[in-house]
Structure formats: C-alpha cells, structure tokens
C-alpha positions in Angstrom: 95.8 127.6 18.3 98.1 124.8 19.0 99.2 123.4 22.5 102.8 124.3 23.0 101.5 128.7 21.5 99.2 128.2 23.9 101.5 127.0 26.4 103.5 130.2 25.6 100.9 132.2 25.9 100.3 131.3 29.2 103.4 131.6 30.4 103.9 135.3 29.3 101.1 136.2 30.6 101.6 137.3 34.5 99.7 134.9 36.2 96.9 136.5 38.6 97.6 133.6 41.7 100.9 132.2 40.1 103.0 131.9 44.2 101.8 132.6 47.5 104.2 135.7 47.8 103.4 137.5 44.4 100.2 139.5 46.3 102.3 140.1 49.4 102.5 143.6 50.8 104.7 146.8 49.2 108.1 145.1 47.7 107.0 141.3 48.2 104.3 141.5 45.7 105.2 144.1 43.8 101.9 145.7 43.9 100.1 147.6 46.0 96.6 147.2 46.8 96.0 151.2 47.6 93.0 150.9 50.6 93.1 146.7 49.8 91.9 145.1 52.9 89.9 142.3 53.7 86.7 143.4 54.5 87.4 147.2 52.5 89.1 145.8 49.0 86.9 143.2 48.1 83.4 144.0 49.4 81.2 142.6 46.5 83.5 139.1 46.4 81.4 136.1 48.0 83.9 133.7 49.5 81.9 130.6 47.9 82.3 128.7 44.9 80.1 125.7 44.3 82.3 124.2 41.5 85.3 124.3 43.7 83.7 122.5 47.0 82.0 120.1 44.8 85.1 119.2 42.8 87.6 118.9 46.0 84.7 116.9 47.7 84.4 113.9 45.1 88.5 113.8 45.2 88.9 113.5 49.0 91.8 115.6 49.6 90.6 117.0 53.1 90.6 114.0 55.7 87.0 112.9 56.7 85.2 115.4 58.9 88.0 117.9 58.6 86.0 119.4 55.6 83.6 122.5 57.3 87.5 123.3 58.8 89.1 123.3 55.9 86.6 126.0 54.6 86.3 128.1 57.4 89.8 128.3 57.8 90.1 129.6 53.5 87.6 132.2 54.2 89.4 133.6 57.2 92.2 136.6 56.2 96.0 134.9 56.1 97.9 135.7 59.4 100.7 138.2 58.4 104.4 136.2 58.3 107.9 137.5 58.3 111.3 135.9 57.8 114.5 138.0 59.3 117.2 138.1 56.6 120.7 138.3 55.8 124.0 137.3 58.0 123.8 135.0 60.5 124.8 137.3 62.9 123.1 140.3 61.5 119.7 138.2 61.8 120.0 137.7 65.4 120.3 140.9 66.1 117.3 141.6 64.3 115.7 138.5 66.4 116.9 140.0 69.4 115.4 143.2 68.6 112.0 142.3 67.8 111.3 140.1 71.0 112.7 142.7 73.1 111.1 145.3 72.2 108.5 145.4 69.3 106.6 142.0 70.5 106.6 143.3 74.0 104.8 146.4 72.9 102.0 143.8 71.5 101.2 142.2 75.1 97.8 143.2 76.5 96.9 144.8 73.5 93.5 144.9 71.8 92.9 146.8 68.1 88.8 146.6 67.4 88.3 144.3 69.8 90.6 142.1 68.8 93.5 140.9 71.9 96.1 140.9 69.6 98.8 137.6 70.4 102.1 138.0 70.6 103.4 136.8 67.4 105.2 133.1 67.6 107.9 131.4 66.1 106.8 129.0 63.2 107.3 125.8 64.7 109.3 124.0 61.7 111.4 127.1 60.8 115.2 126.9 61.9 116.6 128.5 65.0 113.4 131.4 65.0 114.0 132.9 62.2 110.7 133.4 60.9 107.2 134.1 62.5 103.7 134.8 62.4 101.2 136.5 63.8 97.1 136.9 64.1 97.2 140.3 62.7 96.1 140.5 59.1 98.0 142.9 56.6 95.0 145.4 56.7 95.0 146.1 60.6 98.9 146.0 60.7 98.7 148.7 58.2 95.5 150.6 59.4 95.9 150.2 63.3 97.3 153.9 65.4 98.9 151.2 67.6 100.6 149.0 65.6 101.9 151.9 63.5 105.2 151.8 64.7 105.4 147.9 64.5 104.4 147.9 61.1 107.0 150.8 60.3 109.2 148.9 61.5 108.7 146.1 59.3 108.4 148.4 56.0 111.8 149.7 56.9 113.1 146.5 57.4 111.5 144.7 54.4 113.2 147.6 52.3 116.7 147.6 53.4 116.3 143.7 53.0 116.5 142.5 56.5 113.2 141.3 56.8 111.4 139.5 54.3 107.2 139.7 54.5 107.2 136.1 53.0 104.2 133.2 53.4 104.4 131.1 55.4 104.3 127.9 53.0 106.3 130.0 50.5 109.7 129.4 52.9 109.1 125.5 52.8 110.9 125.0 49.1 114.3 126.6 49.9 114.4 124.9 53.3 113.6 121.2 51.6 116.3 121.7 49.3 119.2 121.7 51.4 121.6 124.0 50.1 125.2 123.9 50.7 127.8 126.7 50.3 129.2 125.1 47.0 126.4 123.8 45.4 125.2 125.4 41.8 121.7 126.6 41.8 119.1 127.3 39.2 115.5 128.8 40.2 113.6 128.1 37.1 110.6 130.4 37.8 111.9 133.0 40.4 109.6 135.9 40.7 109.4 138.1 42.7 112.1 136.3 44.6 111.1 135.7 48.2 112.9 132.2 47.6 115.5 133.3 45.9 116.9 135.4 48.6 116.4 132.2 51.0 118.7 130.4 48.4 121.5 133.6 48.7 121.0 133.3 52.5 122.5 129.9 52.5 124.9 129.9 50.1 126.7 132.7 52.8 125.8 130.8 55.4 129.5 131.9 56.4 130.0 135.6 56.4 133.6 135.3 56.6 133.8 133.7 53.1 133.0 136.5 51.2 132.7 134.1 47.6 131.3 131.3 48.5 131.7 128.3 45.4 127.9 127.9 44.6 125.8 130.4 43.0 122.0 130.9 42.2 120.9 132.0 38.5 117.4 132.7 38.9 115.4 133.1 35.9 112.3 134.9 35.1 109.8 134.8 31.9 108.1 138.0 32.4 111.2 141.1 31.8 109.4 143.4 34.1 109.2 141.0 37.2 113.3 140.3 36.4 113.2 144.0 37.6 111.6 142.9 40.7 113.8 139.6 41.5 116.7 142.6 40.9 115.2 144.6 43.6 114.5 141.8 46.0 118.3 139.9 45.0 120.1 143.7 45.5 119.3 144.3 49.3 121.2 141.0 50.1 124.4 142.2 48.3 125.8 138.9 47.2 128.3 138.7 44.4 126.8 135.1 43.6 123.2 135.9 41.9 122.7 136.3 37.8 119.1 137.0 37.3 118.1 136.0 33.5 114.9 136.1 31.4 114.2 133.2 29.5 110.7 130.7 29.1 111.7 128.1 31.8 110.7 125.2 30.1 113.5 125.9 27.5 116.0 127.4 29.2 118.9 127.3 27.4 121.5 124.6 28.5 124.8 126.8 29.5 128.6 125.8 29.3 131.4 126.3 32.0 135.8 126.2 31.2 137.2 123.7 33.2 140.8 123.3 32.9 140.4 125.3 29.0 138.0 122.6 27.5 133.9 123.1 27.9 131.9 121.2 30.0 127.9 121.6 30.2 127.1 123.0 33.2 124.7 120.7 35.5 122.9 121.9 38.6 123.4 120.6 42.2 119.9 121.9 43.3 116.9 123.5 41.1 113.7 125.5 42.3 110.9 124.1 40.5 108.5 127.0 41.4 106.2 126.9 38.7 102.9 129.1 37.8 99.7 127.8 38.4 96.0 127.7 39.4 97.1 128.7 42.7 93.6 128.0 44.7 96.1 127.5 47.8 96.2 131.5 47.8 92.5 132.0 48.5 93.0 133.4 52.2 95.0 136.8 50.5 94.3 136.3 46.6 90.1 136.7 46.9 89.6 137.0 43.3 90.3 133.1 43.2 86.9 132.3 44.8 85.3 134.0 41.9 87.2 133.3 39.0 88.1 129.2 39.8 87.3 126.8 37.4 89.7 123.5 36.5 90.3 124.6 33.0 92.6 126.8 34.7 94.3 123.7 36.0 94.1 121.5 32.5 96.1 124.7 30.8 98.3 124.7 32.9 99.1 120.5 33.0 101.6 120.7 29.7 103.2 123.9 30.9 104.2 122.7 34.1 105.0 119.3 32.9 108.0 120.6 30.2 108.8 123.2 33.0 110.1 120.5 35.3 111.4 118.3 32.4 114.1 120.6 31.3 114.5 121.1 35.2 115.2 117.4 35.5 117.4 117.5 32.1 119.7 119.9 33.6 119.9 118.8 37.6 123.4 116.8 38.5 123.5 113.3 39.1 122.7 113.0 42.9 120.9 116.7 43.0 118.0 117.4 44.3 115.2 119.4 42.7 112.0 120.6 44.6 108.9 121.1 42.5 106.2 123.2 44.1 102.9 124.9 43.4 100.7 126.7 45.6 97.5 124.7 44.2 95.2 121.8 45.7 94.6 120.6 42.4 96.2 117.1 41.7 96.2 118.0 37.5 99.0 120.5 38.3 100.6 118.2 41.0 100.9 114.8 41.3 99.8 114.4 37.6 102.7 116.3 36.9 105.4 114.6 39.9 103.9 111.0 38.3 104.3 111.9 34.6 107.9 113.3 35.2 108.8 110.3 37.6 107.1 107.9 34.5 109.7 109.5 31.7 112.4 109.2 33.3 112.3 105.5 33.6 113.9 105.3 37.1 116.5 108.2 36.7 114.1 110.6 39.5 113.0 109.2 42.8 111.0 111.3 45.1 112.3 111.2 48.0 111.2 111.2 52.3 111.1 114.7 53.2 109.0 114.3 56.0 110.9 114.3 58.3 113.4 117.3 57.4 111.2 120.4 59.0 110.1 118.9 62.7 106.9 120.8 63.0 105.3 121.3 60.5 102.2 119.5 59.5 101.0 117.6 56.0 99.3 115.4 54.5 100.5 112.5 52.4 100.4 113.0 48.5 97.6 111.3 46.4 97.4 108.4 44.7 94.2 108.3 42.8 92.5 111.1 41.0 90.0 111.8 38.6 89.9 114.7 35.8 86.8 117.0 35.6 86.3 119.8 32.4 84.9 122.8 32.7 81.6 122.1 32.5 81.7 119.1 35.5 82.1 116.1 33.3 84.1 113.9 34.9 86.7 111.2 33.3 88.5 108.2 35.4 90.7 107.3 33.0 92.8 108.5 29.6 90.6 105.5 28.0 86.7 107.4 28.6 88.0 110.3 27.4 85.8 111.3 23.8 88.6 112.4 20.8 86.8 115.9 21.1 88.3 116.3 24.3 91.5 115.1 23.3 93.2 119.3 22.8 92.1 119.6 26.7 92.8 116.6 28.7 96.2 114.6 28.2 96.9 111.0 29.1 99.5 112.6 31.8 96.8 113.9 33.8 95.6 110.6 34.7 97.3 108.7 37.1 99.3 105.3 36.3 97.4 102.0 35.4 99.9 100.0 36.1 99.1 99.6 40.0 102.7 98.1 40.6 104.1 101.2 39.1 102.0 103.6 40.9 102.9 102.2 43.9 106.7 102.5 42.5 106.1 105.9 42.4 105.9 106.4 46.0 103.0 109.4 45.2 102.4 109.6 48.9 106.1 111.0 49.7 104.6 114.1 48.2 103.7 117.4 50.8 99.9 118.6 51.1 100.0 121.6 53.1 95.8 122.2 53.9 95.4 126.0 55.7 93.2 124.4 58.6 96.1 122.4 59.9 98.6 125.6 61.0 96.8 128.2 59.7 98.8 128.7 56.6 97.9 128.4 52.6 97.5 125.9 50.8 100.0 124.3 49.2 102.1 121.4 47.4 105.9 119.9 47.4 108.1 117.4 46.0 111.3 115.9 45.9 113.2 114.3 43.9 116.7 113.2 43.5 118.1 112.3 40.3 119.9 108.5 40.3 121.1 108.6 36.8 121.1 110.9 33.7 117.8 110.8 32.0 116.7 108.2 29.4 117.3 110.9 26.4 120.8 112.4 27.6 124.1 111.4 27.4 126.2 110.7 31.1 126.5 113.8 33.4 129.3 115.2 35.9 127.9 113.6 39.1 126.8 116.9 41.9 129.5 118.5 44.4 129.6 116.5 47.3 132.6 118.8 48.6 133.5 122.3 48.4 136.3 122.2 45.3 138.9 125.1 43.8 137.6 126.2 41.0 139.6 126.5 38.0 140.2 130.0 36.2 139.2 130.7 33.5 141.0 132.1 30.8 142.6 135.4 31.3 141.2 138.6 28.1 142.6 140.5 26.5 142.6 144.4 26.5 139.0 145.1 25.2 138.3 146.1 22.2 137.0 148.9 20.6 133.5 146.6 19.5 131.9 143.6 21.2 133.1 140.5 19.1 130.6 138.9 16.8 127.8 136.4 18.1 129.0 132.6 17.1 126.1 130.4 16.4 124.6 128.4 19.0 121.0 127.6 17.1 122.4 123.8 17.7 122.4 124.1 20.9 119.4 126.5 21.2 116.8 124.8 19.3 116.6 121.5 21.1 113.7 120.6 22.8 112.9 119.1 25.8 113.1 115.2 24.8 116.1 115.7 22.1 119.3 113.6 23.0 122.6 116.1 23.3 125.4 114.6 22.0 128.7 116.0 23.8 130.9 115.7 21.2 128.9 117.9 19.2 128.5 120.0 22.1 132.3 120.5 22.7 133.3 121.6 19.1 130.4 124.0 18.7 131.1 125.5 21.8 135.1 125.8 21.0 134.1 127.8 17.7 131.3 129.9 19.4 132.2 133.3 20.8 136.0 133.1 20.6 136.4 137.1 19.6 134.3 137.9 22.6 136.2 135.6 25.3 139.5 137.7 24.0 137.9 140.9 24.3 136.2 139.8 28.0 132.8 141.0 26.5 129.9 139.2 27.6 127.5 141.4 25.3 123.7 141.5 25.2 122.3 138.3 23.3 121.5 138.5 19.8 118.3 139.3 18.7 118.2 137.0 15.6 118.9 134.0 17.7 116.8 134.3 21.1 113.0 136.4 20.5 113.5 138.1 23.5 111.4 140.7 24.7 112.1 143.8 27.3 114.8 146.3 27.7 118.1 146.1 26.1 120.7 145.7 29.0 124.2 146.8 28.3 127.2 144.5 28.1 129.3 143.0 31.0 132.5 143.6 30.5 135.4 142.4 32.2 138.1 144.3 33.7 141.6 143.6 31.5 144.6 142.4 33.6 146.7 145.5 32.6 143.8 148.1 32.4 145.3 151.1 33.9 142.4 152.0 35.8 143.2 149.5 38.7 146.3 149.6 40.0 145.6 153.2 42.0 142.9 151.5 43.1 145.4 148.2 44.5 147.6 151.0 46.0 145.7 153.2 47.8 143.4 150.3 49.4 146.4 147.8 49.8 144.1 145.5 48.5 145.6 141.6 49.1 147.5 140.3 46.7 144.8 137.5 46.8 142.4 140.0 45.4 140.6 138.7 42.4 140.9 141.6 40.1 139.6 140.0 37.2 136.5 139.6 38.8 135.5 142.9 38.5 133.7 144.1 35.6 131.4 147.2 34.1 128.5 147.7 31.9 129.8 149.7 29.3 132.9 149.8 26.2 132.7 153.3 26.1 133.8 156.4 27.9 135.0 156.2 31.6 133.9 153.1 33.7 131.9 155.1 36.2 131.1 152.1 38.6 132.8 148.7 39.1 131.0 145.7 40.1 132.6 142.4 40.9 131.2 138.5 40.5 132.5 135.3 42.0 134.8 133.4 39.9 132.6 131.1 39.2 130.1 133.2 37.6 132.5 135.0 35.8 133.5 131.3 34.0 129.2 130.9 33.7 128.9 135.2 31.8 132.4 134.6 29.5 130.6 131.3 28.2 127.3 131.5 27.6 127.0 135.5 26.9 125.4 134.8 23.2 122.7 132.7 24.4 121.5 133.9 27.7 119.6 137.2 28.3 121.3 137.8 31.9 119.2 141.0 33.2 121.8 141.5 36.3 124.8 140.5 37.8 127.5 141.6 40.8 127.2 143.7 42.9 128.7 147.1 42.6 132.2 147.5 45.0 133.8 151.2 43.7 132.3 154.6 42.2 134.0 156.7 40.4 134.5 160.6 41.9 133.7 163.5 40.1 136.8 164.9 41.5 138.4 162.1 42.7 141.7 162.4 41.0 142.7 165.0 43.8 142.4 162.4 46.3 145.0 160.2 44.4 142.2 157.8 43.7 139.7 158.1 41.4 137.0 155.3 43.0 135.5 154.9 46.1 134.0 152.4 47.8 130.2 151.8 47.9 128.5 150.6 50.9 126.3 147.4 48.5 129.5 145.6 48.4 131.8 146.5 51.1 131.0 143.1 53.4 132.5 141.0 49.7 134.8 144.1 50.1 136.2 144.1 53.3 138.4 141.5 53.6 141.1 142.2 51.0 141.2 145.6 52.3 144.4 146.6 54.5 144.5 150.2 54.3 142.5 153.2 55.0 140.6 150.6 57.9 139.5 153.4 61.0 138.2 151.2 64.2 135.1 152.6 65.7 133.1 152.3 68.8 129.2 152.2 68.9 129.1 156.0 70.3 130.8 156.2 67.4 128.5 154.5 65.2 125.7 156.3 66.5 127.0 159.6 66.1 128.4 158.9 61.6 125.3 157.4 61.0 123.2 160.6 62.7 124.9 163.6 62.4 125.7 164.6 58.2 129.2 165.2 58.3 130.8 165.6 61.8 134.0 166.6 63.0 136.6 164.5 63.9 136.7 166.1 67.1 133.2 164.4 68.1 134.5 160.3 67.4 136.3 158.7 70.0 139.4 159.1 71.0 141.4 156.6 69.2 138.9 156.9 66.1 139.7 160.5 65.8 143.6 159.6 66.2 143.3 157.0 63.3 141.8 159.8 61.0 144.1 162.3 61.2 146.6 160.5 60.0 145.4 159.5 56.7 144.9 161.5 53.8 141.7 162.9 52.6 139.6 160.0 50.5 137.6 157.0 50.7 137.6 155.3 54.3 136.0 151.7 56.2 134.8 152.3 59.5 134.9 148.9 61.0 132.8 148.2 64.1 134.0 145.0 66.5 131.5 143.6 69.0 132.9 143.3 72.5 132.0 140.1 74.1 132.7 141.3 77.4 129.7 144.2 76.6 126.5 141.9 76.2 124.5 144.9 75.8 126.1 146.2 73.1 125.5 145.8 69.4 126.8 142.0 69.2 127.2 141.6 65.2 130.2 143.4 63.1 129.4 146.6 61.1 131.2 147.9 58.5 130.5 151.5 57.3 131.6 153.2 54.0 133.7 156.8 54.8 134.7 159.7 54.0 137.5 161.4 55.0 137.5 165.4 54.6 139.9 167.8 55.7 138.0 168.4 59.3 135.2 165.9 58.9 134.3 162.5 58.6 130.7 160.9 56.8 129.1 157.8 56.1 127.8 156.8 52.5 125.4 154.3 54.0 121.2 154.4 52.6 119.0 155.7 54.5 117.2 152.9 55.4 120.6 150.7 56.2 121.1 153.7 58.9 117.6 153.3 60.3 118.3 149.4 60.0 121.9 149.6 62.4 120.4 152.1 64.5 117.7 150.4 65.8 120.2 147.9 66.4 122.2 149.7 68.6 118.4 149.8 70.7 118.0 153.6 68.7 114.4 155.1 68.3 113.9 156.6 65.6 111.9 159.7 65.5 112.4 162.1 62.8 115.0 163.7 60.0 116.2 167.5 60.1 116.7 167.6 56.5 118.5 171.1 57.4 120.4 170.3 59.3 121.6 166.6 58.0 120.4 165.2 61.5 118.9 162.2 62.3 116.1 162.8 65.8 116.9 160.0 67.8 115.4 159.6 71.3 119.1 159.9 72.2 119.2 162.9 70.3 116.3 164.1 72.2 117.9 163.6 76.0 120.7 165.2 74.6 118.9 168.3 72.4 120.6 171.4 74.7 123.6 169.8 73.9 122.8 169.9 70.1 121.5 173.1 69.9 124.6 174.4 71.2 126.7 173.0 68.3 123.7 173.5 65.9 124.9 175.7 62.9 128.6 174.7 63.6 128.7 171.9 61.0 130.0 171.7 57.5 128.0 171.2 55.3 128.2 168.1 52.9 129.5 169.2 49.1 127.4 166.7 47.1 125.9 166.7 43.8 124.5 163.3 45.4 123.0 163.0 48.9 123.1 159.2 49.7 120.0 159.7 51.7 117.9 161.6 49.0 116.6 158.5 48.2 116.4 155.5 49.8 118.1 152.8 48.7 120.7 155.2 46.6 124.4 155.4 46.5 125.0 157.7 44.0 128.4 157.0 41.7 129.0 160.5 40.9 128.5 161.8 44.4 131.4 164.6 45.4 132.5 163.9 48.4 133.3 166.5 51.4 136.6 168.6 51.1 
C-alpha cells in the first residue's frame, strides 16, 4: 500500500486519542463509557510504558529536574474543566449563578475523605468564562453530595450553555484572534468544542443577528460530522456550515463578487489535526498500553498535507493555528519546520507567548531525533537506510542548515506540559501568511475591517428538478502542490452549474465526481423572490423591509415546505457557487415551522425557538412584553390562562389574534436582583390561554437563571415543580384541574431539544 493510500486510510479511521475533547463526558466526546472511571473503568491498565519514558527522556522535552513531576502528573486523573458558552450577557448570568449558588455549596465539602476545592477560573481564559476543579469526572458522576452540581452541568451542557471541555483544548481558538467579519475554516472540527468557541467569537455583539463572517467546519468522518452538527446547533447561529471532506484535499471554493467569480480565501484557519494523542494519557488511559513511535511516523505525512492545504487557502495577512494533543516533535515542530521550508518565506511563526497572560508554556524545540518502533535512533536523514525510506521521511528531521533553522524561530511554538498547570499535554503554533504560497498565484488580503458584502444573483422560482452538475473535475483534482491558474478558474466557474444557480437549488454533490460516504443529504433550496409562501408571513409578523428574505431556504424541492431555515448572505453566496464540489451536511437555523392547521390563523408558519434571537430584530408585530414573574409562569405551567399574567402582558395578549407570538423579557437595571439578560421566547396565543414553545432544557436553564431550583415535573398536569411553586402549593392545588390542556400532536417538552415542525398549537 502506498503512502498516500495509507494516509487516507489513517484519516478515514476514527482516531482513538484524536484530540483532548474527543473523550469528554456525554455529548462532548460523543461516547459514553458506562461505569468507566479512573479506578473502576481501567483496572487492568498499568500506567507505565518504558519505551515512552525512554523516548521523551532522550529528546529532553521536559526541563531538567522535572521528570518525576511530569510522570506523576500523567498518572493522575485529569481535573474537570468547564467553559461558559453563548452570548456574553447570558454567559455572565450563568457565571453569576455558578459562583453564587453551586460553587458556594462546594465549600467545606468532603467526598471520600478528599476535601473538595472550590472551582477556580483558568487564569489565562478571558472574563472568567472557563473554570477548573480538583474533582475528577468519576467523582462528579458518582457522588450523592455533588448530584445537584452534576445535574446542573449535564442540563446546561445539553442546552449549549456550558461546554465540559479540556483546558488545553480551549487555547487554539483564542490564539486565532477572531473578529465578527472573519471567514473561518475549521479543518478537522469534530466533535466541535473548538468550533463552538469560534461561533461565539463571531457573535461577540448580541445586537448583530448576521455577522459578516462565518465558520465552515469540516471533518472527514461522516458520523462525527453529525456530532459536530449537534454541537453547533446548540448555539443557533446562521453563520455555520458543516461539510464532510478529507481535510488534506478540501475543495477550493469560489464566491460571487460583483458578478464575477473569486476564489474564497479564509481570514482564519484552525488546523487541529489528527494525532497520536500522547498528551491525553490522563483521561485516555489506553494510550499507556498502546503508545509507540510508529503512530507518529504514520501520521506525520497526513498532518503536513493538511497543514499545507490550510496554508494554501489562507488569505494574505491571515492567521492559521496548528495544534495537536501530542508531545512528539515528529507531529509538532517537524510539521511546522517542513511547512515553513516549503513556503519559502510566505509563512511566518508568530510569537504568541504574551497573548494569553497566565498560561504556562515551554518553547518549541529546535533539535530532535527520530526513533523507529523497535528503538533505533536516527539523528538526520542521511543516516536512514533505504529500507526505512517508506516509514521515515526527510521532513521528519530538523533542517540541517543552522541559519535556516534559526530563521524559522521554532522556539515560538508553545508546548503545554501537564505538570505545569495540572492540564493535559498540548502543542500550538501560530502562523501568519505574508505572501502567496510559491506554487499559487496572488490572492486577496485578509479583511482588516468590516465591509458590506455583495448580494449574489437572485434566483428565479425553483424548477421541478435540480439542474445538472457542471464539470468541476479540473478544480477538484488539484494536488497540494499544483499551480492554480486564476484565469482558468474564472472560465470554468462561469460555465459551471448555471442551471442550478438559476433555480436557487444547492443540491447534494454528484456521486461520480466525489467519492463520499455516509448519508445522502437533502438539497438546499433557497426561497424564490416571488414565492407566494412568504407574503403572508411578512404581513403576519410585520417584518422589517430590511429582512433578508433571500437568505431563507428549505430542504426539499417537492411538496409542502414544512420548515424554513436561514443562513447569512455570505454563506448563501458560498452555497450557491459551490454546491457541486462541496458535501454540505448542515447549515442554517430553523426560524419557522408549518402548523398542521396554520391556515386558520392567517399564517401557516409559527416561530421556532431555535432561530428566534436571529429573527427577533426584524419582527415588529405580535410582541408581548413580559415580566420576570410572567416568564416563571410561562415556563413552569403548560398552558396558563391570560389572567395569570401581569396586567400589562394580559392587555397585550387580549389585543392579538390567535397564533404565534414573541414573548420578550427586558431586564430592569433598577432591580439588580432580577435576571439581567434579555430573554426572547416563542409562544402561542390561544383562545383563552397562552403557552411557550421552548425545549425542556432551555426552560430549565432560564428558570435556574431566575434563581429557581427545579425539583421535578408533573407531566399529567403539565407543570414543572420548583422551590417557589412548592412554597405556593396550596394555591396550585386550588387551581389544579382547571387548566386547559394543550391540543398538540407533539409536545416540545417530550424530547429535550425538540421543536416539532408539525405541532398543533392550543386553540
């Protein structure tokens, strides 16, 4: 088997210790370990590997006198860490709740004879939005004293407000210095913890529903792409697209600018490559038994190809972060050195040491040797016998020229050692592109400030069938080192996919052109300008004239459109111009769902909670301002009467016709004890009652933020029981049985995170 085929095979196989967050608890890692704990899950694995110790002692990556500390740290369980996600105003409320309630409960607490240390913020993470504790994941899961704290973490993780992510995994997105107008490519994105960080950075300003930038998140593993979708969906952004490609040959995309095709270059690229993962030994204990230098030797070529492909697609002035959870120089400095050498000055290593104050790190190494699986060492390429040339490559060694090596400044790479800050092991390198790669033509420079994006060509009504794909083989078959002729690119692109663009249909890529595996995705169909479906929606919700209706899409070309999604106009541009060369797994957020009997209410579509924060700025009708007490009632009772609401909310509700409504809570700065972040909820105004269409986890999240403790749920009565409702149980008992029942085909609360498209709202 050749090197290229072997590399493809390695990338297509799920990597065991691929990245730190891959083996986190619950949804973070996509795997459940049953009874797995540090002592209980792996009793047969001894945390020793003589070859590992011999290799790293010989390389000298650990400072003198610290070896015993280094090994002792590797044998200890990894502490639990969490990151608060989402919009800044919401994140601050979660932080307030954690510090003033859950962390206080941990004071003076002992578990199994071990004193629980109150969680502390990571000193280098901005605004105290990341925390660590001495609690291992096993103790968190199993201890009755920590049950409430653990349930809080689980629920908030499921609703996307907390990410239980390893500390070192948070570093690469921070070093990208993302701004809201940046076009970002995440090359090896699954399971998605770093991707969610990038999305949060795009939405730094909550008042801007459509940032000019976007994130294209890619992964080679089709199944892992759906885990990535799950992670990204929790942030409800119209600026994220998940694609399924081999990162080492990810397609070059084009966009429409003033009617002409231009190559899409990214302002920021995250290159978190598959690796051997020996930095994850503290949680992925299999590595102790399975570690060998062969893993690094096999992965080096793939890592270099991915990094090179990333550098090709980076805009001049753009920034790329290369990272691994491996300590091996073959996967780290060797890849960076080879990339710098072949770039011929186009790339430069950045000194990022001062960008995260408080982070302890070691400089990158400039000298290393290569060891085979059987323990044979080679100091330079000339020593390698011909029989080893398929396993060991010249790029695995440091450059021989001392001046060239010094000019690379490999010491600017950041090495994170486990014993310095009680973390996993990690490697990060920050690269800036100074000029076009030697084998490429000139390219646009990185966006230094926001600019108004150009509108793409308006599609005419969708035809009955998807247009025939154009021939893009000349673009897809480029290898990493081939020259891209811009003139040929323009000619090919102008001829390509003309029928599809006219139809506004972005179908799945042609099977004959791309060898792809996994599920066949539905097409992305943009709503035509004169579609009769839209005017009733526009009138019913009094949408602002600035509403970008051309960004609405569905996932079907036939039959009734049951759900409407929305993307930013920049992603719309990408979709329309690249549907034939790109396998899109998911994009857009759901903003409207069809009602089974919606025509009775002047509008066939009700609002979807998933996209309400994006949609709300454009809605001028059917908005009900509610108080904090109103929000509590709406979230704990399934279908309360109008009279239960405040007089202000009740008067607003009575003036509205039946149908979908927006429930808006605005914080009052004069009442600092109340919730201090705005809340927007989707609701339904029935004949005499009102209800919310909010997923269960989101309900619980808002209730916690308002200081309520959720004690249980009375499914028969449709009531969520809180400490406040128990205190008023006598009043609840008097009213029990008088509430109208929700006449629904599907209850949003029946499945966490579910917002059914075809539910029948209450009358």
